[in-house]
C-alpha positions in Angstrom: 29.0 -26.6 -38.5 32.5 -26.4 -40.2 35.0 -29.1 -40.5 37.8 -26.9 -39.4 38.6 -24.3 -36.7 38.7 -21.8 -39.8 35.7 -22.8 -41.1 33.7 -22.7 -37.8 35.0 -19.1 -37.4 34.0 -18.0 -40.7 30.6 -19.4 -39.9 30.4 -17.9 -36.6 31.3 -14.4 -38.3 28.7 -15.0 -41.1 26.0 -15.9 -38.8 26.3 -13.0 -36.2 26.9 -10.4 -39.3 23.8 -11.6 -41.0 21.6 -11.2 -37.9 23.3 -7.8 -37.4 22.4 -6.8 -40.6 18.8 -7.8 -40.3 18.3 -6.3 -37.1 19.7 -3.1 -38.3 17.2 -3.3 -41.2 14.5 -3.7 -39.0 15.6 -0.7 -36.7 16.1 1.2 -39.9 12.8 0.4 -41.4 10.6 1.1 -38.3 12.6 4.2 -37.6 13.6 3.4 -34.2 14.6 6.5 -31.9 18.1 7.5 -31.6 18.1 6.2 -28.1 16.8 2.9 -28.6 19.0 2.6 -31.9 22.1 3.0 -29.7 21.6 -0.3 -28.1 22.4 -1.9 -31.5 26.2 -1.9 -31.0 26.2 -3.4 -27.4 23.5 -6.0 -28.6 26.0 -7.0 -31.4 28.8 -7.5 -28.8 26.7 -9.5 -26.5 25.7 -11.8 -29.4 29.5 -12.1 -30.6 30.4 -12.7 -27.2 27.8 -15.5 -26.9 29.2 -17.1 -30.2 32.8 -16.9 -29.1 32.1 -18.6 -25.8 29.3 -20.7 -26.4 27.5 -19.5 -23.3 26.1 -16.7 -21.3 28.2 -16.5 -18.1 26.5 -17.6 -14.7 25.8 -14.8 -12.3 28.0 -13.5 -10.5 30.6 -14.0 -12.8 33.9 -15.7 -11.8 37.1 -15.1 -14.0 38.0 -12.2 -16.2 36.4 -13.5 -19.2 32.8 -14.1 -17.5 32.8 -10.5 -16.3 33.4 -9.2 -19.7 29.7 -10.1 -20.4 28.2 -8.1 -17.5 30.4 -5.1 -17.9 28.9 -4.8 -21.4 25.3 -5.7 -20.3 25.3 -3.2 -17.1 26.9 -0.6 -19.6 24.2 -1.0 -22.3 21.5 -0.9 -19.8 22.9 2.0 -17.7 23.5 4.1 -21.1 19.9 3.6 -22.1 18.6 4.6 -18.8 21.0 7.7 -18.9 20.0 8.9 -22.7 16.2 8.2 -21.8 16.6 10.5 -18.8 18.4 13.1 -20.8 21.3 13.5 -18.3 24.5 14.4 -20.4 26.6 15.2 -17.5 25.9 12.0 -15.8 26.6 10.3 -18.8 30.0 11.9 -19.2 30.8 10.9 -15.5 30.0 7.2 -16.2 31.7 7.3 -19.3 35.0 8.4 -17.5 34.6 6.0 -14.5 33.4 2.8 -16.3 37.1 1.9 -18.0 38.6 2.6 -14.4 36.1 0.5 -12.5 36.1 -2.2 -15.5 40.1 -2.4 -15.1 39.7 -2.9 -11.4 37.1 -5.4 -11.6 38.7 -7.4 -14.5 42.0 -7.1 -13.1 41.2 -8.0 -9.4 43.2 -10.9 -9.3 46.3 -8.9 -10.2 45.6 -6.1 -7.8 47.8 -7.1 -5.0 50.5 -8.8 -7.1 50.7 -6.1 -9.7 48.7 -2.9 -8.9 50.9 -0.6 -11.3 50.1 -2.9 -14.1 46.2 -2.6 -13.2 46.4 1.2 -12.8 48.2 1.6 -15.9 45.4 -0.3 -17.8 42.7 1.7 -16.0 44.5 4.9 -17.3 44.8 3.7 -20.7 41.3 2.7 -21.1 40.0 5.9 -19.5 42.0 7.9 -22.2 40.8 5.7 -25.1 37.1 6.4 -23.9 37.6 10.0 -23.3 38.9 10.3 -26.9 35.6 8.3 -28.3 33.3 10.4 -26.1 34.7 13.6 -27.3 31.9 16.2 -28.7 29.0 13.7 -27.5 26.6 16.4 -28.7 27.6 15.4 -32.6 27.2 11.9 -31.8 24.7 11.3 -34.7 25.0 11.1 -38.3 28.2 11.0 -39.7 30.1 11.6 -36.5 28.5 8.6 -35.0 29.2 6.4 -37.9 33.0 7.5 -37.3 32.9 6.2 -33.8 31.2 2.9 -34.9 34.3 2.4 -37.7 36.8 3.3 -34.9 35.4 0.5 -32.5 35.1 -1.9 -35.4 38.4 -1.4 -36.9 40.1 -1.6 -33.4 38.4 -4.8 -32.7 39.4 -6.1 -36.0 43.3 -4.9 -35.3 43.1 -6.2 -31.7 42.4 -9.7 -32.9 45.8 -10.9 -33.9 47.2 -9.4 -31.0 44.9 -11.3 -28.9 45.9 -14.6 -30.6 49.7 -13.7 -30.1 48.7 -13.1 -26.5 47.5 -16.7 -26.2 43.7 -15.8 -26.3 42.1 -17.7 -29.5 38.5 -16.9 -27.8 39.4 -13.3 -27.9 40.3 -13.4 -31.4 37.0 -14.8 -32.1 35.0 -12.4 -30.3 37.0 -9.3 -31.8 36.6 -10.7 -35.2 32.9 -11.6 -34.8 32.3 -8.4 -33.3 33.9 -6.2 -35.9 32.4 -7.6 -39.0 29.0 -7.5 -37.3 29.3 -3.9 -36.5 30.4 -3.0 -40.0 27.2 -5.1 -41.4 24.8 -2.6 -39.4 26.4 0.2 -41.0 25.5 -0.7 -44.4 21.8 0.2 -43.8 23.0 3.6 -42.1 25.1 4.7 -44.8 22.4 7.3 -45.8 21.2 7.7 -42.5 21.9 11.1 -41.0 20.0 10.1 -37.5 22.4 7.4 -36.9 23.1 7.3 -33.3 26.1 6.0 -31.4 25.1 7.0 -27.9 26.0 6.5 -24.3 24.6 2.8 -24.6 26.9 2.3 -27.7 30.1 3.6 -25.6 29.4 1.9 -22.6 28.2 -1.1 -23.9 30.0 -1.5 -27.0 33.0 0.2 -26.6 33.2 -0.7 -22.7 32.9 -4.2 -23.6 35.7 -4.2 -26.0 38.2 -2.2 -23.7 37.2 -5.1 -21.0 38.5 -7.7 -23.8 41.8 -5.8 -23.9 42.1 -5.9 -20.1 41.3 -9.6 -20.1 44.1 -10.5 -22.3 46.8 -8.0 -21.3 46.1 -8.1 -17.4 45.3 -11.9 -17.4 47.2 -13.8 -19.9 50.3 -11.4 -19.7 51.6 -12.5 -22.9 50.8 -9.4 -25.0 53.0 -7.7 -27.1 53.2 -4.3 -25.6 55.0 -2.8 -28.3 52.2 -3.9 -30.7 49.4 -2.9 -28.3 51.1 0.8 -28.1 50.8 0.9 -31.8 47.3 -0.3 -32.0 46.1 2.1 -29.4 47.1 5.0 -31.9 43.7 4.3 -33.6 41.9 6.4 -30.9 43.9 9.3 -32.1 42.5 9.0 -35.7 39.3 11.0 -35.1 41.2 14.0 -34.0 43.8 13.8 -36.6 41.6 13.1 -39.6 39.7 16.4 -38.8 43.2 18.1 -40.0 43.9 15.8 -43.0 42.4 17.5 -46.2 42.3 14.1 -48.2 39.6 12.9 -45.6 38.0 16.1 -44.2 37.4 17.7 -47.8 36.3 14.6 -49.8 32.8 15.3 -51.3 30.2 12.9 -50.2 29.6 11.2 -47.1 30.4 7.7 -48.2 33.7 8.8 -49.6 34.5 10.5 -46.4 33.8 7.6 -44.3 35.9 5.2 -46.7 38.9 7.7 -46.3 38.4 7.6 -42.8 38.1 3.8 -42.4 41.5 3.6 -44.5 42.9 6.1 -42.2 42.0 3.9 -39.1 43.5 0.9 -40.7 46.9 2.2 -40.7 47.6 1.9 -37.1 46.2 -1.7 -36.7 48.1 -3.0 -40.0 51.1 -1.4 -38.3 50.3 -3.0 -34.9 49.7 -6.5 -36.6 53.2 -6.3 -38.9 54.8 -5.2 -35.3 53.6 -8.3 -33.4 54.3 -10.7 -36.1 57.8 -9.6 -36.5 58.6 -10.7 -33.0 56.6 -13.5 -32.6 54.9 -16.2 -34.6 51.5 -17.3 -33.8 51.1 -20.8 -32.0 48.1 -21.8 -34.2 44.2 -21.1 -34.4 42.3 -22.9 -32.0 38.3 -22.2 -32.4 35.8 -23.7 -30.4 33.3 -25.6 -32.4 30.2 -23.6 -33.6 28.1 -26.9 -33.7 28.5 -27.1 -29.8 26.6 -23.6 -29.7 23.9 -24.3 -32.0 
């Protein structure tokens, strides 16, 4: 499937996005509850990982890349249990601890040589998750979709940074995940019960943060200036509430489009910053046919 790396990537994006769209449609038609519906984002992440790497890693995982899968899987399962139990305080604690634990786990090989780098990554991941989880009581409807948009556009924006950081597989994972999440939102544009709960944060956002850890801590070729600019996307939800052209738009869809455009500003800026200083070495994508 696919006669070139670019064709293989497009097929991967199309296949997972179609599966995500269908799964979201089934959940919508069956009126799946908010708690179970929140599993959609981590499920899409795990499927994107499988498409990008062509495997489910063996357990226990060896290597940073293999650990990403299990960080997302464990996050989804624990998030589901916490939401079913109705423990918001426990959820907040786990959301604070997960990015720190993930940084130590993924960056284990760098702890002795560069502990400051690992701790810095943990602090940055904690800040990103803390901003995403703000006002958790308002995690459904339009607010939940905003969080999903931030995550999808952040993944889309990190893709070129990952490629320039010598991680073509992470590029694939980010692109596939981003488009698949956007595909799930199509079914929910008119859904006021759309949920982006604890499992979405721990499994989806937590998995994406683990990808960033793996690229920055292990390959160590990341453009830090571009990464800093890219991280500004996590400030968009707070800033958008203060911008009339976003907050006062009439109609939910129009407001979400305006919000998405605002999210695109830091990621486009980050991509331009990275490309200004470094040229990509070329796209090397694993053949989709090997995974079929």
